[in-house]
C-alpha positions in Angstrom: 67.3 160.7 157.0 65.0 158.6 158.2 66.5 154.6 158.8 65.2 151.1 159.2 66.7 149.8 162.1 66.2 145.7 161.9 64.3 143.8 165.5 67.7 142.7 166.5 69.5 145.5 166.5 67.0 147.1 168.0 66.4 144.9 171.1 70.7 145.1 171.4 70.1 148.8 172.0 68.2 147.8 175.0 70.9 146.1 176.8 73.6 147.6 179.3 76.3 146.6 176.6 77.1 147.7 173.8 79.9 146.6 170.6 79.4 149.2 168.2 81.6 148.9 164.6 82.3 150.8 161.5 82.7 148.8 158.3 84.4 150.0 155.8 85.0 149.5 152.1 86.7 151.0 149.3 86.6 150.5 145.6 90.8 150.9 144.6 91.6 150.0 140.9 92.7 147.0 141.9 89.8 145.9 143.7 87.8 146.3 146.9 89.5 147.2 150.6 87.5 146.5 153.5 88.3 147.3 156.6 86.3 146.5 159.9 86.9 148.5 163.5 87.5 145.5 165.2 90.7 143.1 165.2 90.8 139.7 163.0 88.9 139.2 160.0 85.4 138.8 160.2 82.6 138.1 157.5 79.6 139.8 156.8 77.7 141.0 154.2 79.2 138.1 152.0 82.9 139.5 152.4 85.6 138.7 154.5 86.8 142.0 156.1 89.7 142.7 157.6 90.4 144.3 161.1 91.7 147.6 161.7 91.7 148.1 165.5 92.8 150.9 166.6 95.1 151.4 163.2 91.6 152.2 161.7 90.3 156.0 162.5 86.7 157.1 160.7 86.1 160.7 161.1 83.0 162.2 162.3 80.2 162.2 159.8 77.8 165.0 159.9 74.0 165.0 158.3 72.3 168.3 158.2 68.1 168.5 157.8 69.7 171.0 154.5 70.3 168.7 151.3 74.0 169.6 150.7 77.1 167.4 150.8 79.4 166.4 153.2 82.5 165.1 153.6 84.1 161.9 155.3 88.2 161.1 155.9 89.6 157.4 156.4 92.8 157.0 158.2 94.8 153.9 158.3 98.0 154.2 160.1 101.0 151.1 160.4 100.9 150.6 156.8 104.3 149.5 155.8 106.3 151.9 153.4 106.7 149.8 150.6 102.9 149.5 150.2 102.7 153.8 150.1 103.4 153.7 146.0 100.8 150.9 145.5 98.2 153.0 147.3 98.9 156.0 145.3 99.1 153.6 142.1 95.2 152.2 142.3 94.2 155.6 143.5 91.6 156.5 141.4 89.6 159.4 141.9 85.8 159.2 141.7 86.1 155.2 142.9 83.1 154.5 145.6 83.2 154.7 149.1 80.9 153.1 151.8 80.3 153.3 155.8 78.1 150.9 157.7 77.6 151.4 161.8 76.4 148.1 163.4 76.7 146.2 166.6 78.1 142.8 167.6 76.6 140.8 170.0 78.6 141.2 173.4 78.3 137.3 173.8 79.4 135.6 170.7 80.7 138.6 168.7 78.5 138.2 165.5 77.4 140.8 163.3 73.6 142.0 164.3 71.7 142.5 160.9 71.5 144.6 159.6 74.0 147.5 160.1 73.5 150.8 158.4 75.0 152.3 155.9 76.0 156.4 157.7 77.9 157.0 154.4 77.6 156.9 150.7 80.6 158.8 147.7 83.4 158.9 146.8 87.0 159.2 147.1 88.4 162.8 146.1 91.9 162.5 147.7 94.7 160.3 149.0 97.4 161.8 151.3 100.3 159.6 153.2 102.7 160.6 156.3 105.5 158.5 156.3 107.7 157.9 159.1 110.6 155.7 157.3 109.2 152.4 158.3 105.6 153.0 158.2 103.3 155.2 157.4 99.6 156.8 157.4 97.5 157.5 154.4 94.8 158.9 154.7 91.5 158.6 151.7 89.0 161.6 151.6 85.8 160.7 150.4 82.9 163.3 149.7 79.2 162.9 149.7 77.1 161.9 146.3 75.3 165.0 147.1 78.4 166.7 145.5 76.9 165.8 141.8 74.5 168.3 142.9 76.9 171.0 142.9 78.5 169.7 139.6 78.1 172.1 136.6 76.8 169.7 133.2 77.2 171.5 131.1 75.2 170.8 127.6 75.0 172.3 124.5 72.3 171.9 121.5 74.8 171.0 119.0 75.3 167.8 116.8 78.9 167.6 118.3 77.8 167.5 121.5 74.8 164.8 120.9 77.0 162.7 119.1 79.5 162.9 122.5 76.3 161.3 124.4 74.4 159.7 121.9 76.5 158.3 119.3 74.8 157.7 116.0 71.4 160.5 116.8 71.5 163.3 114.4 68.5 164.9 115.3 70.6 167.6 116.3 72.1 168.4 112.7 70.6 171.1 111.2 70.8 173.3 114.6 73.6 175.3 112.9 71.4 176.3 109.7 68.7 177.4 111.3 70.7 180.1 113.5 70.5 182.8 110.8 67.4 181.5 108.7 64.0 183.9 108.2 61.3 181.9 109.1 57.8 183.6 107.7 55.4 183.3 110.3 51.6 182.4 109.2 49.8 183.4 105.9 49.5 186.9 103.8 45.6 188.0 103.8 44.7 190.0 100.7 46.7 193.2 100.2 48.9 192.3 103.2 52.6 191.3 103.1 53.9 188.5 104.9 55.8 189.1 108.4 59.2 187.6 108.4 60.7 187.3 111.9 64.3 186.3 112.9 65.3 183.2 114.8 
């Protein structure tokens, strides 16, 4: 997938030293949780991102030439044990996850425009490992392309149409047409009409 890289980022890529960073956004039921891979808070995209430092780990993110779904996992270590139940309570499968790769200016520490989104998907599962005082929480996410593999069962019935478009009665006659005899065309002189079942 081709992406446009902003001019400041291209210029920074030519430098001898680089400061790449990741931005991770998780949509929990109580609101968005935003982390970045550095230390301390940082502002970008109109939001304040909490520094995860070495406690934040993002799995490798793959892209293939084929149109297929990929997965990613986000791990946060050193979480107080009492917050694990809160995380589970706020977790909701199918809510958005987005990850960006950006660069910092090595001298000023400012985020260069514009970080590139390298993953967009939905939360799939959550797991944890608890040591007693602190815990590790891991959220697995699947790419939005996973929707291509999901079966979308639709039926030509009034009930299914009402489920999607309440008040639309366009399919209310389908059951009465199921075994109905329908005469096709007109009968010519001395010719009996031909009945066909649909």
